[in-house]
Structure formats: C-alpha cells, structure tokens
GUTORMAR-963053 format. One line per 10 residues: number of its first residue (from 1); their letters; for each residue x, y, z of N, C-alpha, C, CB. Coordinates in Angstrom, 1 decimal, padded with zeros to 4 digits, always signed. Glycine has a CB too. Example, Ala and Ser with C-alpha at 12.3 -4.5 7.8 and 13.67 -1.06 7.14 Angstrom:
! GUTORMAR-963053
1 = as = +013.2/-005.7/+007.8/+012.3/-004.5/+007.8/+013.2/-003.3/+007.8/+011.3/-004.5/+009.0 ~ +012.8/-002.2/+007.1/+013.7/-001.1/+007.1/+012.9/+000.0/+007.9/+014.1/-000.6/+005.7
//
This chain:
! GUTORMAR-963053
1 = mtvtseelgk = -039.8/+043.0/+044.2/-041.0/+043.1/+045.2/-041.5/+041.9/+045.4/-042.1/+044.0/+044.8 ~ -041.5/+041.5/+046.5/-042.3/+040.2/+047.0/-043.7/+040.5/+047.4/-041.6/+039.5/+048.3 ~ -044.6/+039.6/+046.9/-045.9/+039.8/+047.2/-046.5/+038.4/+047.6/-046.7/+040.5/+046.0 ~ -047.6/+038.5/+048.2/-048.3/+037.3/+048.7/-049.2/+036.7/+047.4/-049.2/+037.7/+050.1 ~ -049.7/+035.5/+047.5/-050.4/+034.8/+046.5/-051.8/+035.8/+046.3/-050.7/+033.2/+047.0 ~ -052.2/+036.2/+047.5/-053.5/+037.0/+047.5/-053.3/+038.4/+046.7/-054.0/+037.2/+049.0 ~ -052.1/+039.0/+047.0/-051.9/+040.3/+046.5/-051.5/+040.2/+044.9/-050.8/+040.9/+047.3 ~ -050.9/+039.0/+044.6/-050.6/+038.9/+043.2/-051.9/+038.6/+042.4/-049.6/+037.7/+042.9 ~ -052.8/+037.9/+043.1/-054.3/+037.7/+042.3/-055.0/+039.0/+042.1/-055.3/+036.8/+043.2 ~ -054.9/+040.0/+043.1/-055.5/+041.2/+043.0/-054.8/+042.1/+042.0/-055.5/+041.9/+044.4
11 = lldeiannlv = -053.6/+042.1/+041.9/-052.8/+042.8/+040.9/-053.0/+042.2/+039.5/-051.3/+042.7/+041.3 ~ -053.1/+040.9/+039.2/-053.4/+040.4/+038.0/-054.8/+040.6/+037.6/-053.1/+039.0/+038.1 ~ -055.8/+040.8/+038.5/-057.1/+041.0/+038.3/-057.3/+042.4/+037.7/-057.8/+040.7/+039.5 ~ -056.5/+043.4/+038.3/-056.8/+044.8/+038.0/-056.2/+044.9/+036.6/-056.1/+045.8/+039.0 ~ -055.0/+044.4/+036.4/-054.4/+044.7/+035.0/-055.4/+043.9/+033.8/-052.7/+044.0/+034.9 ~ -055.7/+042.7/+034.2/-056.5/+042.0/+033.3/-058.0/+042.7/+033.1/-056.6/+040.5/+033.7 ~ -058.6/+043.2/+034.1/-059.8/+043.9/+034.0/-059.6/+045.2/+033.0/-060.3/+044.3/+035.4 ~ -058.5/+045.9/+033.2/-058.3/+047.0/+032.4/-058.2/+046.6/+030.9/-057.0/+047.7/+032.8 ~ -057.4/+045.5/+030.6/-057.2/+044.9/+029.3/-058.6/+044.5/+028.7/-056.3/+043.8/+029.5 ~ -059.5/+043.8/+029.5/-060.7/+043.4/+029.1/-061.5/+044.5/+028.8/-061.3/+042.6/+030.0
21 = yasihnrlht = -061.6/+045.5/+029.7/-062.6/+046.6/+029.4/-062.1/+047.3/+028.1/-062.7/+047.7/+030.6 ~ -060.8/+047.5/+028.0/-060.2/+048.2/+026.8/-060.7/+047.4/+025.6/-058.8/+048.2/+026.7 ~ -060.6/+046.1/+025.7/-060.8/+045.2/+024.5/-062.3/+045.3/+024.1/-060.2/+043.7/+024.9 ~ -063.3/+045.2/+025.0/-064.5/+045.4/+024.9/-065.0/+046.8/+024.3/-065.0/+045.2/+026.1 ~ -064.5/+047.9/+024.9/-064.8/+049.2/+024.3/-064.3/+049.2/+022.9/-064.2/+050.3/+025.2 ~ -063.2/+048.7/+022.6/-062.5/+048.7/+021.3/-063.5/+048.0/+020.3/-060.9/+048.0/+021.3 ~ -063.9/+046.8/+020.7/-064.9/+046.0/+019.9/-066.1/+046.8/+019.6/-065.3/+044.6/+020.6 ~ -066.6/+047.4/+020.7/-067.9/+048.2/+020.5/-067.8/+049.4/+019.5/-068.3/+048.7/+021.9 ~ -066.5/+050.0/+019.6/-066.2/+051.2/+018.8/-066.1/+050.6/+017.4/-064.9/+051.9/+019.3 ~ -065.4/+049.6/+017.2/-065.2/+049.0/+015.8/-066.5/+048.6/+015.2/-064.2/+047.6/+015.8
31 = nlceaseeyn = -067.2/+047.9/+016.1/-068.6/+047.4/+015.4/-069.4/+048.7/+015.1/-069.5/+046.3/+016.5 ~ -069.5/+049.7/+015.9/-070.4/+050.8/+015.7/-069.8/+051.7/+014.4/-070.4/+051.8/+017.2 ~ -068.5/+051.7/+014.3/-068.0/+052.3/+013.0/-068.4/+051.5/+011.9/-066.4/+052.5/+013.1 ~ -068.2/+050.3/+011.9/-068.6/+049.4/+010.8/-070.1/+049.7/+010.4/-068.4/+047.8/+011.1 ~ -070.9/+049.6/+011.6/-072.4/+049.7/+011.4/-072.9/+050.9/+010.8/-073.1/+049.6/+012.6 ~ -072.0/+052.0/+011.0/-072.5/+053.3/+010.7/-072.4/+053.4/+009.1/-071.7/+054.4/+011.4 ~ -071.7/+052.6/+008.4/-071.6/+052.5/+007.0/-073.1/+051.9/+006.4/-070.4/+051.6/+006.6 ~ -073.4/+050.8/+007.1/-074.7/+050.2/+006.6/-075.9/+050.8/+007.2/-074.8/+048.7/+007.1 ~ -075.8/+051.4/+008.2/-077.1/+052.0/+008.9/-076.9/+053.6/+009.0/-077.4/+051.4/+010.4 ~ -076.3/+054.2/+008.0/-076.0/+055.6/+008.0/-077.3/+056.4/+008.1/-075.3/+056.0/+006.6
41 = nemnhsrvfw = -078.3/+056.1/+007.4/-079.4/+056.8/+007.4/-080.2/+056.9/+008.7/-080.2/+056.3/+006.3 ~ -080.2/+055.5/+009.4/-080.8/+055.5/+010.6/-080.0/+056.1/+011.7/-081.1/+054.2/+010.9 ~ -078.7/+056.0/+011.7/-077.8/+056.6/+012.6/-077.9/+058.3/+012.5/-076.3/+056.0/+012.4 ~ -078.1/+058.7/+011.4/-078.2/+060.2/+011.2/-079.5/+060.8/+011.8/-078.2/+060.5/+009.6 ~ -080.5/+059.9/+012.2/-081.6/+060.6/+012.9/-081.3/+061.0/+014.3/-082.8/+059.6/+013.0 ~ -080.3/+060.3/+014.8/-079.8/+060.8/+016.2/-078.1/+060.9/+016.0/-080.2/+059.7/+017.4 ~ -077.8/+061.7/+015.3/-076.3/+061.8/+014.9/-075.5/+062.1/+016.0/-076.1/+062.9/+013.8 ~ -075.9/+063.0/+016.8/-075.2/+063.5/+018.2/-074.9/+062.3/+019.0/-076.0/+064.4/+019.1 ~ -076.1/+061.6/+019.3/-076.0/+060.5/+020.2/-075.0/+059.5/+019.7/-077.3/+059.9/+020.3 ~ -075.0/+059.1/+018.3/-074.0/+058.0/+018.0/-072.6/+058.6/+017.9/-074.4/+057.2/+016.6
51 = qltinahatt = -072.6/+059.8/+017.5/-071.1/+060.3/+017.6/-070.5/+060.3/+019.0/-071.0/+061.8/+017.1 ~ -071.4/+060.7/+019.9/-070.8/+060.7/+021.4/-070.5/+059.3/+021.8/-071.9/+061.4/+022.4 ~ -071.4/+058.4/+021.5/-071.3/+056.9/+021.8/-070.0/+056.5/+021.3/-072.5/+056.0/+021.2 ~ -069.9/+056.6/+019.9/-068.6/+056.0/+019.3/-067.3/+056.7/+019.9/-068.7/+056.3/+017.8 ~ -067.4/+057.9/+020.1/-066.2/+058.7/+020.8/-066.1/+058.2/+022.1/-066.5/+060.3/+020.8 ~ -067.0/+057.9/+022.9/-066.9/+057.4/+024.3/-066.2/+056.0/+024.4/-068.4/+057.2/+025.0 ~ -066.6/+055.2/+023.4/-066.0/+053.9/+023.4/-064.5/+054.0/+023.0/-066.8/+052.9/+022.4 ~ -064.2/+054.9/+022.0/-062.8/+055.1/+021.7/-062.0/+055.7/+022.7/-062.6/+056.0/+020.5 ~ -062.5/+056.6/+023.5/-061.9/+057.4/+024.7/-061.7/+056.2/+025.7/-063.0/+058.6/+025.4 ~ -062.6/+055.5/+026.0/-062.4/+054.6/+027.1/-061.4/+053.4/+026.8/-063.8/+054.0/+027.4
61 = tilmlcrvyd = -061.3/+053.0/+025.5/-060.4/+052.1/+025.0/-058.9/+052.7/+025.3/-060.6/+051.9/+023.5 ~ -058.8/+053.9/+024.8/-057.5/+054.6/+025.1/-057.2/+054.8/+026.5/-057.4/+055.9/+024.4 ~ -058.1/+055.3/+027.3/-057.9/+055.5/+028.8/-057.5/+054.2/+029.5/-059.2/+056.1/+029.5 ~ -058.2/+053.0/+029.2/-057.8/+051.9/+029.9/-056.4/+051.3/+029.3/-059.0/+050.8/+029.7 ~ -056.1/+051.6/+028.1/-054.7/+051.1/+027.6/-053.6/+052.1/+028.3/-054.6/+051.1/+025.8 ~ -054.0/+053.3/+028.4/-053.0/+054.1/+029.1/-052.8/+053.8/+030.6/-053.5/+055.6/+029.0 ~ -053.7/+053.3/+031.3/-053.6/+052.7/+032.6/-052.6/+051.5/+032.5/-055.0/+052.3/+033.2 ~ -052.8/+050.6/+031.6/-052.1/+049.4/+031.5/-050.5/+049.7/+031.2/-052.7/+048.5/+030.4 ~ -050.3/+050.7/+030.3/-049.0/+051.1/+029.9/-048.4/+052.2/+030.7/-048.9/+051.4/+028.5 ~ -049.2/+052.6/+031.7/-048.7/+053.8/+032.4/-047.3/+053.7/+032.8/-049.5/+054.1/+033.5
71 = thkdslnlkk = -046.4/+054.7/+033.1/-045.1/+054.7/+033.5/-044.8/+055.4/+034.9/-044.4/+055.3/+032.4 ~ -045.9/+055.9/+035.5/-045.6/+056.4/+036.8/-045.1/+055.6/+037.8/-046.7/+057.0/+037.2 ~ -044.2/+055.9/+038.7/-043.6/+055.1/+039.6/-044.5/+054.5/+040.5/-042.7/+055.8/+040.2 ~ -045.6/+055.1/+040.9/-046.6/+054.5/+041.8/-047.7/+053.8/+041.2/-047.1/+055.6/+042.8 ~ -047.6/+053.7/+039.9/-048.8/+053.0/+039.2/-048.7/+051.6/+039.3/-049.1/+053.3/+037.8 ~ -049.9/+050.9/+039.1/-049.9/+049.4/+038.8/-049.9/+049.6/+037.2/-051.2/+048.5/+039.4 ~ -048.9/+049.0/+036.6/-049.0/+048.9/+035.2/-048.4/+047.6/+034.5/-048.2/+050.0/+034.7 ~ -048.4/+047.3/+033.4/-048.0/+046.0/+032.9/-046.6/+045.7/+033.2/-048.3/+045.9/+031.5 ~ -045.7/+046.7/+033.0/-044.3/+046.5/+033.3/-044.1/+046.1/+034.7/-043.6/+047.7/+033.1 ~ -044.8/+046.9/+035.6/-044.6/+046.7/+037.1/-045.0/+045.1/+037.4/-045.6/+047.8/+038.0
81 = lldiisansk = -046.3/+044.7/+036.8/-046.8/+043.5/+037.1/-045.8/+042.4/+036.5/-048.2/+043.3/+036.5 ~ -045.3/+042.6/+035.4/-044.3/+041.6/+034.9/-043.0/+041.5/+035.8/-044.0/+041.9/+033.6 ~ -042.5/+042.6/+036.3/-041.5/+042.6/+037.3/-041.8/+041.9/+038.5/-041.1/+043.8/+037.5 ~ -043.2/+042.0/+038.9/-043.5/+041.3/+040.1/-043.6/+039.8/+039.8/-044.7/+041.8/+040.8 ~ -044.2/+039.4/+038.7/-044.3/+037.9/+038.4/-043.0/+037.4/+038.3/-045.0/+037.7/+037.2 ~ -042.0/+038.1/+037.7/-040.5/+037.7/+037.5/-039.9/+037.3/+038.9/-039.7/+038.8/+036.9 ~ -040.2/+038.3/+039.9/-039.6/+038.2/+041.1/-040.4/+037.0/+042.1/-039.7/+039.6/+041.7 ~ -041.6/+036.8/+041.7/-042.5/+035.8/+042.5/-042.9/+034.5/+041.7/-043.8/+036.6/+043.0 ~ -042.0/+034.0/+041.1/-042.4/+032.9/+040.1/-042.9/+031.7/+040.8/-041.1/+032.5/+039.2 ~ -042.4/+031.6/+042.1/-042.8/+030.5/+043.0/-044.4/+030.6/+043.2/-042.0/+030.7/+044.4
91 = lfekdnfcer = -044.9/+031.7/+043.1/-046.4/+031.7/+043.2/-047.1/+031.0/+042.0/-046.9/+033.2/+043.3 ~ -046.4/+030.7/+041.1/-047.2/+030.0/+039.9/-046.9/+028.4/+039.9/-046.6/+030.6/+038.4 ~ -046.1/+028.0/+040.9/-046.0/+026.6/+041.1/-047.5/+026.0/+041.4/-044.9/+026.2/+042.2 ~ -047.6/+024.7/+041.1/-049.0/+024.2/+041.0/-049.7/+024.4/+042.3/-049.0/+022.7/+040.6 ~ -049.1/+024.2/+043.5/-049.9/+024.2/+044.9/-050.3/+025.8/+045.0/-048.8/+023.7/+046.3 ~ -049.3/+026.6/+044.9/-049.6/+027.9/+045.1/-050.6/+028.5/+044.0/-048.3/+028.7/+045.2 ~ -050.5/+028.1/+042.9/-051.3/+028.6/+041.9/-052.8/+028.0/+042.2/-050.7/+028.2/+040.4 ~ -053.0/+026.8/+042.6/-054.3/+026.2/+043.0/-055.0/+026.9/+044.3/-054.1/+024.7/+043.3 ~ -054.0/+027.4/+045.1/-054.4/+028.2/+046.3/-055.0/+029.4/+045.9/-053.3/+028.5/+047.3 ~ -054.4/+030.3/+045.0/-054.9/+031.5/+044.5/-056.2/+031.5/+043.7/-053.9/+032.1/+043.7
101 = ikyrqfidel = -056.4/+030.2/+043.0/-057.6/+030.3/+042.2/-058.6/+029.5/+042.8/-057.3/+029.9/+040.9 ~ -058.5/+029.0/+044.0/-059.4/+027.9/+044.6/-060.9/+028.2/+044.5/-059.1/+027.8/+046.2 ~ -061.4/+029.4/+044.4/-062.7/+029.6/+044.3/-063.1/+029.9/+042.9/-063.1/+030.6/+045.1 ~ -062.4/+029.6/+041.8/-062.7/+029.8/+040.5/-063.1/+028.5/+039.7/-061.7/+030.5/+040.0 ~ -063.7/+028.7/+038.7/-064.2/+027.4/+038.0/-063.0/+026.8/+037.2/-065.5/+027.7/+036.9 ~ -063.2/+025.7/+037.0/-062.2/+024.9/+036.0/-060.8/+024.6/+036.8/-061.9/+026.0/+034.5 ~ -060.7/+024.8/+038.1/-059.4/+024.6/+038.6/-058.6/+023.5/+038.4/-059.4/+024.7/+039.9 ~ -059.4/+022.5/+038.2/-058.7/+021.1/+037.9/-057.9/+021.1/+036.6/-059.7/+019.7/+037.9 ~ -058.6/+021.5/+035.6/-058.1/+021.8/+034.2/-057.0/+022.8/+034.2/-059.3/+022.3/+033.2 ~ -057.2/+023.9/+034.9/-056.2/+025.0/+034.8/-054.9/+024.4/+035.5/-056.8/+026.3/+035.6
111 = sqmprvpdhk = -055.1/+023.7/+036.7/-053.8/+023.3/+037.3/-052.9/+022.4/+036.7/-054.1/+022.8/+038.5 ~ -053.5/+021.7/+035.5/-052.6/+020.7/+034.8/-051.8/+021.3/+033.9/-053.5/+019.7/+034.0 ~ -052.0/+022.5/+033.6/-051.0/+023.3/+032.6/-049.8/+023.7/+033.3/-051.7/+024.5/+032.0 ~ -048.8/+023.8/+032.6/-047.5/+024.4/+033.2/-047.7/+025.9/+033.6/-046.3/+024.2/+032.2 ~ -047.5/+026.2/+034.7/-047.9/+027.6/+035.2/-046.6/+028.5/+035.3/-048.8/+027.6/+036.7 ~ -045.5/+027.9/+035.7/-044.2/+028.7/+036.1/-043.7/+029.5/+034.8/-043.0/+027.7/+036.7 ~ -043.6/+030.8/+035.0/-043.3/+031.7/+033.9/-041.8/+031.4/+033.4/-043.3/+033.2/+034.5 ~ -041.7/+031.5/+032.2/-040.5/+031.4/+031.4/-039.8/+032.8/+031.5/-040.8/+030.8/+029.9 ~ -038.6/+032.9/+032.1/-038.0/+034.2/+032.4/-037.5/+034.9/+031.0/-036.8/+034.0/+033.3 ~ -037.2/+034.0/+030.1/-036.9/+034.8/+028.8/-038.1/+035.3/+028.1/-036.3/+033.9/+027.8
121 = iitrdieyvs = -039.2/+034.7/+028.4/-040.5/+035.4/+027.8/-040.8/+036.6/+028.6/-041.7/+034.4/+027.6 ~ -040.6/+036.5/+029.8/-040.9/+037.7/+030.8/-040.1/+038.9/+030.4/-040.6/+037.5/+032.3 ~ -038.7/+038.5/+030.1/-037.8/+039.5/+029.9/-038.1/+040.3/+028.5/-036.3/+039.0/+029.9 ~ -038.6/+039.4/+027.7/-038.9/+040.0/+026.2/-040.1/+040.8/+026.4/-039.2/+038.7/+025.0 ~ -041.1/+040.3/+027.2/-042.4/+041.1/+027.4/-042.1/+042.4/+028.1/-043.5/+040.2/+028.3 ~ -041.1/+042.4/+029.2/-040.7/+043.5/+029.8/-040.2/+044.6/+029.0/-039.8/+043.2/+030.8 ~ -039.5/+044.1/+027.9/-038.8/+045.0/+027.1/-039.8/+045.7/+026.1/-037.8/+044.3/+026.4 ~ -040.9/+044.9/+025.6/-041.9/+045.2/+024.9/-042.8/+046.4/+025.6/-042.7/+044.0/+024.5 ~ -043.1/+046.3/+026.8/-044.0/+047.2/+027.6/-043.3/+048.4/+028.1/-044.6/+046.6/+028.7 ~ -041.9/+048.6/+027.8/-041.1/+049.7/+028.4/-041.0/+050.8/+027.4/-039.8/+049.1/+028.7
131 = eesnplvkkl = -041.3/+051.9/+027.8/-041.1/+053.0/+026.9/-039.7/+053.3/+026.4/-041.6/+054.2/+027.5 ~ -038.8/+052.9/+027.2/-037.4/+053.1/+026.8/-037.0/+052.1/+025.7/-036.5/+052.8/+028.0 ~ -037.6/+051.1/+025.5/-037.3/+050.1/+024.5/-038.2/+050.0/+023.4/-037.1/+048.8/+025.1 ~ -039.5/+050.6/+023.5/-040.6/+050.5/+022.5/-041.0/+051.8/+022.1/-041.8/+049.8/+023.0 ~ -040.6/+052.2/+021.0/-041.3/+053.6/+020.5/-042.8/+053.7/+020.6/-041.0/+053.7/+018.9 ~ -043.5/+052.6/+020.5/-044.9/+052.6/+020.4/-045.5/+053.0/+021.8/-045.4/+051.2/+020.0 ~ -044.8/+052.2/+022.8/-045.2/+052.7/+024.2/-044.9/+054.0/+024.6/-044.6/+051.8/+025.2 ~ -043.7/+054.6/+024.2/-043.4/+055.8/+024.3/-044.4/+056.9/+023.7/-042.2/+055.9/+023.7 ~ -044.9/+056.5/+022.5/-045.8/+057.3/+021.8/-047.1/+057.3/+022.5/-046.0/+056.9/+020.3 ~ -047.6/+056.1/+023.0/-048.9/+056.2/+023.8/-048.7/+057.1/+025.2/-049.2/+054.5/+024.2
141 = sdfrdkqvah = -047.5/+057.0/+025.6/-047.3/+057.7/+027.0/-047.3/+059.2/+026.6/-045.8/+057.2/+027.7 ~ -046.5/+059.6/+025.5/-046.6/+061.0/+025.1/-048.0/+061.4/+024.7/-045.6/+061.2/+023.9 ~ -048.7/+060.6/+024.1/-050.1/+061.0/+023.7/-051.0/+061.2/+024.9/-050.7/+059.9/+022.7 ~ -050.8/+060.3/+025.9/-051.5/+060.4/+027.1/-051.2/+061.7/+027.8/-051.2/+059.2/+028.0 ~ -049.9/+062.0/+027.9/-049.5/+063.3/+028.5/-049.9/+064.5/+027.8/-048.0/+063.4/+028.6 ~ -050.1/+064.5/+026.5/-050.3/+065.8/+025.8/-051.7/+065.9/+025.4/-049.5/+065.9/+024.6 ~ -052.4/+064.7/+025.2/-053.8/+064.8/+024.7/-055.0/+064.0/+025.4/-053.7/+064.3/+023.3 ~ -054.5/+063.3/+026.4/-055.4/+062.5/+027.0/-055.6/+063.1/+028.5/-055.0/+061.0/+026.8 ~ -054.6/+062.9/+029.3/-054.7/+063.4/+030.7/-054.6/+065.0/+030.8/-053.6/+062.7/+031.6 ~ -053.9/+065.5/+029.8/-053.7/+066.9/+029.9/-053.9/+067.5/+028.4/-052.3/+067.3/+030.6
151 = tdrrsildas = -054.2/+068.6/+028.4/-054.2/+069.3/+027.0/-053.0/+070.2/+026.7/-055.5/+070.2/+026.8 ~ -052.1/+069.7/+025.8/-051.0/+070.5/+025.6/-051.3/+071.9/+024.7/-050.0/+069.6/+024.8 ~ -051.1/+072.9/+025.3/-051.5/+074.2/+024.8/-050.8/+074.5/+023.5/-051.2/+075.3/+025.7 ~ -049.6/+074.1/+023.5/-048.8/+074.2/+022.2/-049.3/+073.5/+021.1/-047.4/+073.9/+022.4 ~ -049.8/+072.2/+021.4/-050.4/+071.3/+020.2/-051.7/+071.8/+019.7/-050.7/+070.0/+020.7 ~ -052.3/+072.6/+020.4/-053.6/+073.3/+020.1/-053.3/+074.4/+019.2/-054.4/+073.8/+021.4 ~ -052.3/+075.2/+019.5/-051.9/+076.5/+018.7/-051.0/+076.1/+017.4/-051.0/+077.6/+019.7 ~ -050.4/+074.9/+017.5/-049.5/+074.4/+016.4/-049.8/+073.0/+016.0/-048.1/+074.6/+016.7 ~ -050.7/+072.8/+015.0/-051.1/+071.4/+014.7/-049.8/+070.5/+014.3/-052.1/+071.5/+013.6 ~ -048.8/+071.1/+013.9/-047.7/+070.3/+013.4/-046.9/+069.6/+014.6/-046.7/+071.3/+012.5
161 = lnvntilwge = -047.3/+070.0/+015.8/-046.7/+069.4/+017.0/-047.4/+068.2/+017.2/-046.8/+070.3/+018.3 ~ -048.5/+067.8/+016.7/-049.2/+066.6/+017.0/-048.9/+065.3/+016.2/-050.6/+066.8/+016.9 ~ -047.5/+065.3/+015.8/-047.0/+064.2/+015.2/-047.1/+062.9/+015.9/-045.7/+064.5/+014.9 ~ -047.3/+062.9/+017.3/-047.4/+061.8/+018.3/-048.8/+061.3/+018.4/-046.9/+062.2/+019.7 ~ -049.8/+061.9/+017.7/-051.2/+061.4/+017.8/-051.1/+059.9/+017.5/-052.3/+062.2/+016.7 ~ -051.5/+059.1/+018.3/-051.5/+057.6/+018.1/-052.6/+057.2/+017.2/-051.6/+056.9/+019.5 ~ -052.3/+056.2/+016.2/-053.2/+055.7/+015.2/-054.0/+054.7/+015.9/-052.5/+055.2/+013.8 ~ -055.2/+054.4/+015.3/-056.1/+053.3/+015.9/-055.4/+052.0/+015.8/-057.5/+053.2/+015.1 ~ -054.7/+051.6/+014.7/-054.0/+050.4/+014.5/-052.9/+050.2/+015.5/-053.4/+050.4/+013.2 ~ -052.3/+051.4/+015.9/-051.2/+051.2/+017.0/-052.0/+050.9/+018.3/-050.3/+052.7/+017.1
171 = veellsrgi = -053.1/+051.5/+018.6/-053.9/+051.2/+019.8/-054.3/+049.6/+019.9/-055.3/+052.2/+019.9 ~ -054.7/+049.2/+018.7/-055.1/+047.7/+018.7/-053.9/+046.8/+018.8/-055.9/+047.3/+017.3 ~ -052.7/+047.3/+018.3/-051.4/+046.5/+018.5/-051.1/+046.5/+020.0/-050.1/+047.0/+017.6 ~ -051.1/+047.5/+020.6/-050.8/+047.7/+022.0/-051.7/+046.8/+022.8/-050.9/+049.1/+022.5 ~ -053.1/+046.8/+022.5/-054.1/+046.1/+023.3/-053.8/+044.6/+022.9/-055.7/+046.5/+022.9 ~ -053.6/+044.1/+021.8/-053.4/+042.8/+021.5/-052.1/+042.1/+022.2/-053.3/+042.6/+020.1 ~ -051.2/+043.1/+022.2/-049.8/+042.4/+022.9/-050.0/+042.6/+024.5/-048.3/+043.3/+022.4 ~ -050.9/+043.4/+024.9/-051.2/+043.4/+026.4/-051.9/+042.3/+026.9/-051.9/+044.5/+026.8 ~ -052.8/+041.9/+026.1/-053.6/+040.7/+026.3/-052.9/+039.4/+026.3/-054.5/+040.7/+025.5
//
C-alpha cells in the first residue's frame, strides 16, 4: 500500500499514541498496585474508588494494546503499519523525513540519524506482531475476542475454558515490544 508522507505521519502518530497511552496506564496501574501495599490503610478508606481506579488503568492498558495488535482487516494495527513502512521506505530518506516532521522540535538532530528502515528488522518485527507466528499475539487476540470486546458465555459457565487469560507479564512484554 503506497501512502503519502502526510498519511504515514498520521498512521505513525495513531499507533504511537496508542502505545504511549497503554504505557502510561500500565505505569499508573503498576504504581498504584505497589502503593497499595504501603498505603493499604489509607486506600481502604475509599476502597471502591481505588479498586475502580486500578482496574480502569489495567483495562485501558489492555484496550490500547488490543488496538495496536488488532487483526481485523480494516483496522490500523502494528502489523499493517510495518507493512506500510516496508512498502514506503523511501519516505524515510532524509529529505522526505524532514518534510514529514518539519513542524517538530529537534528536526536537525533527528535528521542526522539514519532513517531508512532495515528490511530484515521489519520482516522480523512483522513476524513478531503476527498472530500466525507469535502465540502471545494470538493469545491477546483470543483474550480480546472472548473477554474484552465480547463476553464468551461458555467461559463464564466453565472456568476451565479461561486458559487463554493473558497474564500481566505478557501484557508488559507485548507493550515493550510494541514500543
């Protein structure tokens, strides 16, 4: 898929924003969980508030991550963005790169760094973000389908079907690799 420099910038920004929001909410979730040990008495004065707040940060982290690794054919996701970058590597050449970021700070410093993507690295990254080749991405996709975007009636009635519940360490791994 061929895109313009402006379109690429918008696509990059959207994926980057989702990853940044997921990372911020993850950090808030982690910090609040850690603080709950030290400030247990204080947090128990408004237990429902803190439980809802901590759960909201966890849920937002997972929702943003699900967007980034989504597999729907019409969605903007990390795999599709990597495919677009691979097909449009000329947009990372210095002149095109400078044009795309002309209104951002530190353009001179950024333009000095090599910008053209290495196709071997992109191919490796595409493999990582694909649910066909990465069981963890498949697990996130299944978790999204059965517990985030939809509630699978069978998993409510039979807890043994919840084997694909994603662990927080796996969420953090996907987030780290996405960034």
